[in-house]
C-alpha positions in Angstrom: -5.7 20.1 -32.1 -8.7 19.7 -29.7 -7.6 16.1 -28.5 -4.2 17.5 -27.7 -5.7 20.3 -25.7 -8.0 18.0 -23.8 -5.1 15.6 -23.0 -3.0 18.6 -21.8 -5.9 19.9 -19.6 -6.5 16.4 -18.1 -2.9 16.1 -17.0 -2.8 19.7 -15.7 -6.1 19.2 -13.8 -4.9 15.9 -12.2 -7.5 13.9 -14.1 -4.9 11.6 -15.6 -5.5 8.9 -12.9 -9.2 8.5 -13.5 -10.3 9.6 -17.0 -14.0 9.0 -17.5 -15.1 5.9 -19.3 -17.5 6.1 -22.2 -21.1 6.1 -20.9 -21.6 2.6 -22.4 -18.7 1.3 -20.3 -19.8 3.1 -17.1 -23.2 1.4 -17.2 -21.7 -2.1 -17.3 -21.5 -3.3 -13.7 -18.8 -6.0 -13.1 -20.1 -8.8 -10.9 -18.4 -12.0 -9.9 -16.0 -13.8 -7.7 -13.0 -11.5 -7.0 -9.3 -12.4 -6.5 -7.5 -10.0 -4.3 -4.4 -8.6 -5.9 -3.5 -6.2 -3.0 -5.2 -4.1 -0.5 -6.8 -1.8 -3.1 -6.9 -3.9 -6.3 -9.0 -6.9 -7.2 -9.7 -8.9 -10.3 -13.0 -10.1 -11.6 -13.2 -12.3 -14.8 -9.7 -11.2 -15.8 -10.4 -7.5 -15.3 -8.1 -5.7 -12.9 -10.0 -3.2 -10.8 -8.5 -0.5 -8.6 -10.8 0.5 -5.8 -11.9 4.1 -6.2 -10.8 6.8 -3.8 -8.6 4.8 -1.5 -4.9 3.9 -1.2 -3.8 0.8 0.8 -0.3 0.1 2.0 1.9 -1.7 -0.6 2.5 -5.4 -0.2 6.2 -4.9 0.8 5.3 -1.9 3.1 6.0 -2.1 6.8 4.1 -0.3 9.5 4.7 -0.1 13.2 2.2 -1.5 15.7 1.2 0.3 18.9 4.2 -1.3 20.6 6.6 -0.2 17.7 7.0 -3.7 16.3 7.2 -3.7 12.5 4.6 -5.7 10.6 3.6 -6.1 6.9 0.7 -3.7 6.8 0.2 -4.1 3.0 -0.1 -7.8 3.3 -2.4 -7.4 6.3 -4.7 -5.2 4.2 -4.8 -7.6 1.3 -5.4 -10.6 3.6 -8.2 -8.8 5.5 -9.9 -7.9 2.2 -9.7 -11.5 1.0 -11.1 -12.7 4.3 -13.9 -10.1 4.2 -14.9 -11.0 0.6 -14.8 -14.7 1.4 -15.7 -15.9 -2.1 -18.9 -13.8 -2.0 -19.9 -12.1 -5.2 -18.4 -8.6 -5.7 -20.2 -5.9 -7.6 -18.2 -3.0 -9.1 -19.4 0.2 -10.7 -16.7 1.5 -13.0 -15.9 5.2 -12.9 -12.8 5.4 -15.1 -9.3 4.0 -15.8 -6.0 4.6 -14.1 -2.7 5.3 -15.7 -1.9 1.6 -15.8 -5.1 0.8 -17.7 -6.9 -0.7 -14.8 -10.6 -0.1 -14.3 -11.3 2.2 -11.4 -14.5 1.3 -9.7 -16.6 1.5 -6.5 -17.0 -2.1 -5.4 -19.2 -3.7 -2.8 -20.0 -7.0 -1.2 -23.6 -7.5 0.1 -24.1 -3.7 -0.5 -21.1 -2.8 1.7 -18.6 -0.4 -0.1 -15.2 -2.1 0.1 -13.4 1.2 0.0 -15.4 2.4 3.1 -14.8 -1.0 4.8 -11.1 -0.8 4.3 -10.7 2.8 5.4 -13.1 2.4 8.4 -11.0 -0.6 9.5 -7.7 1.3 9.3 -6.5 -0.9 6.4 -6.4 1.8 3.8 -6.5 5.6 3.6 -9.0 8.0 2.0 -7.2 9.5 -1.0 -8.9 12.9 -1.2 -6.9 13.8 -4.4 -9.2 11.3 -6.1 -12.1 10.6 -3.7 -13.1 14.2 -3.1 -13.1 13.1 0.6 -15.7 10.4 0.1 -14.1 8.3 2.8 -13.0 11.2 5.1 -15.6 10.3 7.8 -14.6 6.6 7.8 -11.0 7.6 8.1 -11.7 9.9 11.0 -13.6 7.1 12.7 -10.7 4.7 12.2 -8.1 7.2 13.4 -10.1 8.0 16.6 -10.6 4.4 17.4 -6.9 3.6 16.6 -7.8 0.8 14.2 -5.3 -0.8 11.8 -2.5 1.5 10.8 -3.8 4.2 13.1 -2.8 2.0 16.2 0.8 2.7 15.5 2.7 4.6 12.8 2.9 4.3 9.0 3.9 6.1 5.9 1.2 7.1 3.4 1.3 4.6 0.5 1.9 7.3 -2.1 4.9 8.5 -0.1 6.2 4.9 0.2 5.9 4.4 -3.5 7.8 7.6 -4.2 10.6 6.6 -1.9 10.9 3.1 -3.6 10.8 4.8 -7.0 13.7 7.1 -5.9 15.8 4.0 -5.1 14.9 3.3 -1.4 14.5 -0.1 0.0 11.2 -1.3 1.7 12.5 -1.2 5.3 14.1 2.3 4.7 10.9 3.7 3.0 8.7 2.4 5.7 10.4 4.5 8.3 9.1 8.1 8.9 12.6 9.6 8.8 13.5 8.1 5.4 10.3 8.3 3.5 9.8 12.1 3.3 
């Protein structure tokens, strides 16, 4: 009965996305050359890793630049992350697993937190639902400086995904009027 109660409470309390790993797994830092899957997911030695506390635009997501032109902001985030990593070793400290079974971790290159780097560059958003506002200051800095997605307009990635799940098409879900 107790496992059922714990599972129920985890879902109710919103902990389903990042359930804690056993202490033995948490202590195992993942280090190696990373392949960028998208703006908030990498892979090291065959392990998919979702960057903790942030949400980057999806690969098919469109944003508007400061002159209202559409651009593939999800692709831009992923490409910028790949360029920044530049085949350097990435170190990841696991904090849990997401609903897709991916390891959720705080990752860094040369001691620079990749989540912070992405958010500070306007390439991803702080996801306070999970980050407990860890990247809030970085996001405020990016917004004030009009970096990345803050230079124009965008739909939060979680709203974009919901629109797509509800049957919307990428160009429709990328538009403010259709995504909400």
